[in-house]
C-alpha positions as CSV (number, residue, x, y, z in Angstrom):
1,W,-11.3,35.0,-14.1
2,A,-9.5,38.2,-13.1
3,P,-6.4,38.8,-14.4
4,G,-3.3,36.7,-13.5
5,D,-6.3,34.2,-11.7
6,L,-4.7,32.0,-14.1
7,F,-1.1,31.8,-13.9
8,S,1.4,31.1,-11.0
9,T,3.1,33.8,-9.0
10,K,6.0,33.4,-12.0
11,D,3.6,33.6,-14.8
12,R,4.6,30.4,-16.2
13,Y,1.8,27.9,-15.2
14,I,-1.6,27.9,-15.3
15,R,-3.0,27.8,-11.3
16,R,-4.3,25.1,-9.5
17,N,-7.6,25.5,-8.1
18,T,-8.9,22.0,-7.0
19,D,-7.0,18.9,-6.4
20,Y,-6.9,15.6,-8.1
21,R,-7.2,13.9,-4.6
22,S,-10.2,15.7,-4.3
23,V,-11.8,14.4,-7.6
24,F,-10.5,10.9,-6.1
25,A,-12.5,11.1,-2.7
26,E,-15.8,12.2,-4.5
27,I,-15.3,9.2,-6.8
28,F,-14.9,7.0,-3.5
29,T,-17.7,8.3,-1.6
30,R,-20.3,9.1,-3.5
31,H,-20.2,7.2,-6.6
32,F,-18.7,4.1,-4.6
33,G,-20.0,4.4,-1.4
34,D,-17.3,4.7,0.5
35,D,-17.5,6.8,4.0
36,P,-15.2,9.8,4.5
37,S,-13.6,8.3,7.4
38,L,-11.6,5.9,5.5
39,L,-10.2,8.2,2.4
40,E,-7.4,8.6,5.0
41,S,-6.2,4.8,4.3
42,I,-7.3,5.4,0.8
43,I,-5.3,8.3,-0.2
44,P,-2.6,8.8,1.8
45,G,-1.8,12.6,3.2
46,Y,-5.8,13.4,2.0
47,T,-6.9,14.7,5.6
48,E,-3.2,16.8,5.9
49,A,-3.8,17.7,2.2
50,V,-7.3,19.2,2.9
51,Q,-6.1,20.6,6.4
52,A,-3.7,22.7,4.2
53,N,-5.1,23.9,1.3
54,P,-8.9,23.7,2.1
55,T,-10.4,25.4,-0.7
56,E,-8.3,23.3,-3.1
57,F,-10.6,20.4,-1.7
58,Q,-14.4,22.1,-2.8
59,S,-17.0,19.0,-3.5
60,L,-17.4,19.4,-7.4
61,G,-20.1,18.0,-8.2
62,I,-19.4,15.4,-10.6
63,L,-21.9,12.8,-9.6
């Protein structure tokens, strides 16, 4: 990581790179086999969050 990549603008907290909802989305779709179109009903606000911060919702490849 480049200097400062881990911390927020105030250097107080570790900067978030992955939204926890992307982890759950991957579990629901890849492990349980749920259709991605159902994610909004399973995780309310998911679609809006993905549109607002697409880099935080990259596939993690955990499954």
